[in-house]
C-alpha positions in Angstrom: 14.2 36.0 -40.9 13.2 36.6 -37.3 14.7 38.8 -34.7 16.6 37.3 -31.9 15.4 38.8 -28.6 17.4 38.4 -25.5 14.9 37.8 -22.7 16.0 38.7 -19.2 13.9 36.2 -17.3 15.0 34.8 -14.0 16.0 31.2 -14.1 15.5 29.0 -11.0 17.6 25.9 -11.3 17.3 25.0 -7.6 14.6 22.3 -7.7 14.4 22.2 -3.9 12.8 25.7 -3.8 10.0 24.9 -6.2 6.6 24.3 -4.5 4.0 22.5 -6.6 0.4 23.0 -5.7 -1.5 19.9 -4.5 -3.5 19.8 -7.8 -0.2 19.6 -9.8 1.1 16.8 -7.5 -2.2 14.9 -8.0 -2.0 15.3 -11.7 1.7 14.2 -12.0 1.1 11.2 -9.7 -2.0 10.2 -11.8 0.2 10.0 -14.8 3.0 8.2 -13.0 0.5 5.7 -11.6 -0.8 5.1 -15.1 2.7 4.2 -16.3 3.3 1.9 -13.4 0.0 0.2 -14.0 0.8 -0.3 -17.7 4.2 -1.9 -16.9 2.6 -4.0 -14.1 0.0 -5.4 -16.5 2.9 -7.0 -18.5 4.5 -8.4 -15.4 1.2 -9.8 -14.1 0.3 -11.3 -17.5 3.7 -13.0 -17.6 3.1 -14.4 -14.1 -0.4 -15.6 -15.1 0.9 -17.3 -18.2 3.6 -19.0 -16.1 1.0 -20.2 -13.6 -1.3 -21.6 -16.3 1.4 -23.2 -18.4 1.8 -26.4 -16.4 1.6 -27.7 -12.8 5.4 -27.0 -12.5 4.7 -23.5 -13.8 2.1 -23.0 -11.2 4.5 -24.1 -8.4 7.1 -21.6 -9.8 4.6 -18.8 -9.8 3.5 -19.7 -6.3 7.2 -19.6 -5.2 7.6 -16.2 -6.8 4.5 -14.8 -5.1 5.7 -16.2 -1.7 8.7 -13.8 -1.6 8.4 -10.8 0.7 10.0 -8.6 -1.9 7.4 -9.6 -4.5 4.6 -9.1 -2.1 5.9 -5.5 -1.5 6.0 -5.0 -5.3 2.5 -6.3 -5.6 1.3 -4.0 -2.9 2.9 -1.1 -4.7 1.2 -2.1 -7.9 -2.2 -2.3 -6.2 -1.6 1.1 -4.6 -0.7 2.7 -7.9 -3.8 1.1 -9.5 -6.0 2.4 -6.7 -4.6 5.9 -7.0 -5.0 5.8 -10.8 -8.6 4.7 -10.5 -9.5 7.3 -7.8 -7.8 10.0 -9.8 -9.6 9.0 -12.9 -12.9 9.1 -11.1 -12.0 12.5 -9.8 -11.3 13.7 -13.3 -14.5 12.2 -14.7 -16.6 13.8 -12.0 -15.1 17.2 -13.0 -15.6 16.5 -16.7 -19.3 15.5 -16.2 -20.0 18.5 -14.1 -20.5 16.8 -10.7 -17.5 18.7 -9.3 -17.0 22.4 -10.1 -13.8 23.3 -11.9 -12.6 25.8 -9.3 -9.3 26.0 -7.4 -10.9 25.2 -4.1 -12.8 22.2 -5.4 -9.7 21.0 -7.2 -7.6 21.3 -4.0 -10.2 19.5 -1.8 -10.8 16.8 -4.3 -7.0 16.2 -4.7 -6.7 15.9 -0.9 -9.7 13.6 -0.9 -8.2 11.4 -3.6 -5.0 11.1 -1.5 -7.0 10.1 1.6 -9.0 7.5 -0.3 -5.9 6.1 -1.8 -4.3 5.8 1.7 -7.3 3.8 2.9 -7.3 1.6 -0.2 -3.5 1.1 0.1 -3.9 -0.1 3.7 -6.7 -2.5 2.5 -4.4 -3.7 -0.3 -1.7 -4.4 2.3 -4.1 -6.4 4.4 -5.0 -8.4 1.2 -1.4 -9.1 0.2 -0.1 -10.0 3.6 
Protein backbone atom coordinates (compact mmCIF):
# COMPACT_ATOMS: atom_id res chain seq x y z
CA UNK A 1 0.00 0.00 0.00
CA UNK A 2 1.35 3.46 0.80
CA UNK A 3 4.15 4.51 3.08
CA UNK A 4 3.30 6.22 6.31
CA UNK A 5 5.45 9.31 6.61
CA UNK A 6 5.76 11.06 9.92
CA UNK A 7 5.83 14.77 9.20
CA UNK A 8 7.50 17.01 11.72
CA UNK A 9 5.44 20.11 11.07
CA UNK A 10 4.78 22.72 13.71
CA UNK A 11 1.23 22.77 14.98
CA UNK A 12 -0.17 26.04 16.29
CA UNK A 13 -3.28 25.44 18.35
CA UNK A 14 -3.34 28.89 19.97
CA UNK A 15 -5.94 30.65 17.83
CA UNK A 16 -5.26 34.00 19.49
CA UNK A 17 -1.86 34.18 17.76
CA UNK A 18 -3.15 33.63 14.22
CA UNK A 19 -3.36 36.88 12.21
CA UNK A 20 -5.57 36.73 9.13
CA UNK A 21 -4.92 39.23 6.32
CA UNK A 22 -7.69 41.73 5.59
CA UNK A 23 -8.53 39.93 2.35
CA UNK A 24 -9.17 36.67 4.22
CA UNK A 25 -11.35 38.46 6.78
CA UNK A 26 -13.36 40.07 3.97
CA UNK A 27 -13.80 36.70 2.27
CA UNK A 28 -14.89 34.93 5.45
CA UNK A 29 -17.30 37.72 6.36
CA UNK A 30 -18.75 37.63 2.84
CA UNK A 31 -19.61 33.96 3.31
CA UNK A 32 -21.00 34.53 6.80
CA UNK A 33 -23.13 37.44 5.60
CA UNK A 34 -24.50 35.20 2.84
CA UNK A 35 -25.60 32.60 5.38
CA UNK A 36 -27.15 35.29 7.58
CA UNK A 37 -29.02 36.69 4.57
CA UNK A 38 -30.29 33.22 3.62
CA UNK A 39 -31.66 32.60 7.12
CA UNK A 40 -33.09 36.13 7.26
CA UNK A 41 -35.06 35.59 4.05
CA UNK A 42 -36.98 32.79 5.74
CA UNK A 43 -37.71 34.89 8.81
CA UNK A 44 -38.77 37.91 6.77
CA UNK A 45 -40.99 35.80 4.51
CA UNK A 46 -42.70 34.36 7.58
CA UNK A 47 -43.27 37.88 8.88
CA UNK A 48 -44.63 38.98 5.49
CA UNK A 49 -46.96 35.98 5.40
CA UNK A 50 -48.19 36.81 8.90
CA UNK A 51 -48.83 40.44 7.99
CA UNK A 52 -50.78 39.50 4.85
CA UNK A 53 -52.83 36.69 6.40
CA UNK A 54 -55.48 38.87 8.07
CA UNK A 55 -55.96 42.23 9.79
CA UNK A 56 -55.12 40.52 13.10
CA UNK A 57 -52.00 39.06 11.54
CA UNK A 58 -50.97 42.51 10.41
CA UNK A 59 -51.39 43.81 13.96
CA UNK A 60 -49.32 40.90 15.28
CA UNK A 61 -46.56 41.60 12.74
CA UNK A 62 -46.66 45.30 13.64
CA UNK A 63 -46.34 44.45 17.32
CA UNK A 64 -43.39 42.17 16.58
CA UNK A 65 -41.66 44.86 14.52
CA UNK A 66 -42.20 47.44 17.27
CA UNK A 67 -39.87 45.63 19.68
CA UNK A 68 -36.42 47.14 20.25
CA UNK A 69 -34.82 43.69 20.08
CA UNK A 70 -36.46 42.96 16.71
CA UNK A 71 -35.36 46.35 15.38
CA UNK A 72 -31.79 45.48 16.38
CA UNK A 73 -32.09 42.11 14.60
CA UNK A 74 -33.50 43.84 11.51
CA UNK A 75 -30.60 46.30 11.57
CA UNK A 76 -28.19 43.36 11.74
CA UNK A 77 -29.90 41.68 8.80
CA UNK A 78 -29.70 44.87 6.75
CA UNK A 79 -26.02 45.29 7.65
CA UNK A 80 -25.26 41.70 6.64
CA UNK A 81 -27.13 42.18 3.37
CA UNK A 82 -25.26 45.43 2.69
CA UNK A 83 -21.88 43.79 3.31
CA UNK A 84 -22.81 40.81 1.15
CA UNK A 85 -23.86 43.07 -1.73
CA UNK A 86 -20.76 45.27 -1.44
CA UNK A 87 -18.51 42.21 -1.24
CA UNK A 88 -20.27 40.66 -4.22
CA UNK A 89 -19.79 43.82 -6.27
CA UNK A 90 -16.11 43.82 -5.25
CA UNK A 91 -15.71 40.22 -6.45
CA UNK A 92 -17.56 40.92 -9.70
CA UNK A 93 -15.36 43.93 -10.41
CA UNK A 94 -12.31 41.71 -9.98
CA UNK A 95 -13.84 38.97 -12.14
CA UNK A 96 -14.68 41.39 -14.95
CA UNK A 97 -11.24 42.96 -14.87
CA UNK A 98 -12.19 46.38 -13.49
CA UNK A 99 -9.96 45.75 -10.46
CA UNK A 100 -6.56 44.14 -10.80
CA UNK A 101 -6.07 40.87 -8.97
CA UNK A 102 -3.04 41.98 -7.02
CA UNK A 103 -2.41 41.92 -3.30
CA UNK A 104 -2.46 45.72 -2.95
CA UNK A 105 -5.72 46.12 -4.88
CA UNK A 106 -7.22 43.26 -2.88
CA UNK A 107 -6.27 44.91 0.40
CA UNK A 108 -7.49 48.35 -0.61
CA UNK A 109 -10.77 47.04 -2.04
CA UNK A 110 -11.37 45.00 1.13
CA UNK A 111 -10.86 48.09 3.29
CA UNK A 112 -13.10 50.07 0.93
CA UNK A 113 -15.83 47.44 1.23
CA UNK A 114 -15.60 47.67 5.04
CA UNK A 115 -15.89 51.46 4.88
CA UNK A 116 -18.84 51.41 2.49
CA UNK A 117 -20.56 48.84 4.70
CA UNK A 118 -20.12 51.05 7.78
CA UNK A 119 -21.80 53.94 5.95
CA UNK A 120 -24.63 51.69 4.74
CA UNK A 121 -25.00 50.24 8.24
CA UNK A 122 -25.42 53.71 9.71
CA UNK A 123 -28.01 54.52 7.03
CA UNK A 124 -29.82 51.26 7.83
CA UNK A 125 -29.86 52.21 11.50
CA UNK A 126 -31.42 55.56 10.65
CA UNK A 127 -34.01 53.76 8.50
CA UNK A 128 -34.89 51.22 11.21
CA UNK A 129 -35.08 53.67 14.10
